[in-house]
C-alpha positions in Angstrom: -30.8 -2.4 29.1 -28.7 -5.5 29.7 -25.0 -5.7 28.6 -25.6 -7.6 25.4 -28.2 -5.1 24.2 -25.9 -2.2 25.2 -23.0 -3.6 23.2 -25.2 -4.2 20.2 -26.5 -0.6 20.3 -22.9 0.7 20.8 -21.6 -1.3 17.9 -24.3 -0.2 15.6 -23.9 3.4 16.7 -20.2 3.3 16.4 -20.4 1.9 12.9 -22.8 4.6 11.9 -20.6 7.3 13.3 -17.6 5.8 11.6 -19.3 5.5 8.2 -20.6 9.0 8.5 -17.1 10.3 9.3 -15.6 8.5 6.3 -18.3 9.9 4.1 -17.5 13.4 5.4 -13.8 12.9 4.9 -13.1 13.2 8.7 -11.2 10.0 9.3 -7.8 11.3 8.1 -4.9 8.9 8.0 -2.3 10.5 10.2 0.6 8.3 9.0 1.3 10.9 6.3 2.6 13.2 9.1 4.9 10.5 10.5 7.7 11.6 12.7 10.8 9.8 14.1 10.0 6.4 15.7 10.3 6.5 19.5 12.9 3.7 19.3 16.0 4.4 17.2 15.7 2.3 13.9 18.4 -0.2 13.2 20.2 -0.6 9.9 17.6 -3.3 9.0 14.7 -1.0 9.8 16.2 1.7 7.5 16.9 -0.9 4.7 13.3 -2.1 4.9 11.9 1.4 4.9 14.0 2.3 1.9 12.8 -0.8 0.1 9.2 0.3 0.9 9.9 3.8 -0.5 11.1 2.1 -3.7 8.0 0.0 -3.8 5.7 3.0 -3.4 7.6 4.9 -6.1 7.0 1.9 -8.4 3.4 1.8 -7.4 2.8 5.5 -8.1 4.3 5.1 -11.5 2.3 2.0 -12.3 -1.0 3.6 -11.4 0.0 6.9 -13.2 0.7 5.0 -16.4 -2.4 2.7 -16.0 -4.6 5.8 -15.8 -2.9 7.5 -18.7 -3.4 4.4 -20.9 -7.2 5.1 -20.8 -8.1 1.4 -21.3 -10.7 1.2 -18.5 -14.2 2.5 -18.1 -15.1 5.3 -15.6 -15.7 3.0 -12.7 -12.3 1.2 -12.8 -10.5 4.5 -13.7 -12.0 6.0 -10.5 -10.6 3.1 -8.5 -7.2 3.5 -10.1 -7.1 7.2 -9.2 -8.0 6.4 -5.6 -5.4 3.7 -5.5 -2.8 6.2 -6.9 -3.8 8.6 -4.1 -3.3 5.8 -1.5 0.2 5.0 -2.9 1.2 8.7 -2.8 0.1 8.8 0.9 2.0 5.6 1.6 5.1 7.1 0.1 4.7 10.3 2.2 4.3 8.2 5.3 7.4 6.0 4.8 9.5 8.9 3.6 8.4 10.9 6.7 9.6 8.1 9.0 13.0 8.1 7.3 13.4 11.8 7.3 12.1 12.1 10.8 14.9 9.7 11.9 17.5 12.0 10.4 18.1 10.4 7.0 17.2 11.3 3.5 14.6 9.1 1.7 14.9 8.4 -2.0 12.6 10.1 -4.6 11.4 9.1 -8.0 14.3 11.1 -9.5 16.7 8.5 -8.0 15.3 5.7 -10.2 14.8 4.6 -13.7 11.5 2.7 -13.9 11.1 0.0 -16.6 7.9 -2.0 -17.1 7.7 -5.0 -19.5 7.0 -4.0 -23.1 3.3 -3.5 -24.0 2.3 -3.6 -20.4 -0.1 -0.7 -20.8 -1.4 -1.7 -24.3 -4.4 -3.7 -23.0 -6.6 -4.2 -20.0 -5.4 -7.8 -19.6 -1.7 -6.9 -19.4 -2.3 -4.0 -17.0 -4.4 -6.2 -14.7 -1.9 -9.1 -14.9 0.9 -6.8 -13.7 -1.4 -5.2 -11.2 -2.1 -8.5 -9.5 1.6 -9.4 -9.5 2.7 -6.0 -8.0 -0.1 -5.7 -5.4 0.5 -9.3 -4.2 4.2 -8.5 -3.8 3.4 -5.3 -2.0 1.0 -7.1 0.4 3.6 -9.8 1.1 6.5 -7.3 1.5 4.6 -5.1 4.0 3.5 -8.2 6.0 7.1 -9.3 6.1 8.1 -5.8 7.3 5.6 -6.1 10.2 7.6 -9.0 11.4 11.0 -7.5 10.8 10.6 -3.8 11.8 11.8 -3.1 15.4 10.0 0.2 16.3 6.3 -0.3 17.0 5.4 2.8 14.9 7.0 1.3 11.9 5.2 -2.0 12.5 1.9 -0.3 12.8 2.4 1.8 9.6 3.5 -1.3 7.7 0.4 -3.2 8.9 -2.0 -0.4 7.9 -0.4 -0.1 4.5 -0.6 -3.9 4.0 -4.3 -3.7 4.7 -4.8 -1.0 2.1 -2.7 -2.8 -0.5 -4.8 -5.9 0.0 -7.8 -3.8 -1.0 -6.0 -2.9 -4.3 -5.1 -6.6 -4.8 -8.8 -7.5 -4.3 -9.9 -5.2 -7.1 -7.3 -6.5 -9.5 -8.1 -10.1 -8.5 -11.7 -9.5 -9.3 -10.9 -8.0 -12.7 -8.5 -10.9 -13.5 -10.5 -13.9 -12.3 -13.7 -12.7 -10.6 -12.1 -13.6 -7.3 -12.0 -10.5 -5.1 -11.5 -12.5 -1.9 -8.2 -14.3 -1.7 -6.6 -16.7 0.8 -7.1 -16.5 4.5 -3.4 -15.9 5.3 -1.5 -14.0 2.5 2.1 -15.1 2.4 4.9 -12.8 3.7 7.8 -11.8 1.5 11.3 -11.4 3.0 13.6 -8.5 2.3 15.8 -10.3 -0.2 12.8 -11.5 -2.2 11.2 -8.1 -2.2 14.4 -6.5 -3.2 14.9 -8.9 -6.1 11.4 -8.1 -7.3 11.9 -4.4 -7.3 15.3 -4.7 -9.0 13.4 -6.0 -12.1 11.6 -2.7 -12.4 13.9 -0.1 -10.7 17.4 0.8 -11.6 
């Protein structure tokens, strides 16, 4: 067997193993058990991580209320529940990094969350806010990849951004039948992301 044939078989075999593992629930995201970064985080790293915690608390509440509104059919509701699970794992991961570095992360009890009036009264309004929030989350995490110092924090932010982009894809499909977006999603800096969260969290 020549090299090209070997690589082709390896790729197909690896994909089959990976898909089988996913189906069996064997590929567990270990970020939820995050510990202290190997490099001491800076004040900016902690500020970005705390901002991410706020974003995830907001995301958890958004999906919780979207599910409770019971406006979607079973297929979309299943997606919303899966997305809620993702956001809860993200929150655990980021909180774990902060606590692992010796600081105390915020919890939902530290915030009052306010959504625009009638957000959860219709599918259209839920989807509209879902697009806005998920686009912001993707941009904020991509910005964090640039800004974080420790490689562990960069990697966690990149992995979360990849997952948030999947959430955005579903909402974009629901909103405008466009599940695939731009080739290079824009990044959002700390100040812009903070201003966005301030409109929902107090």
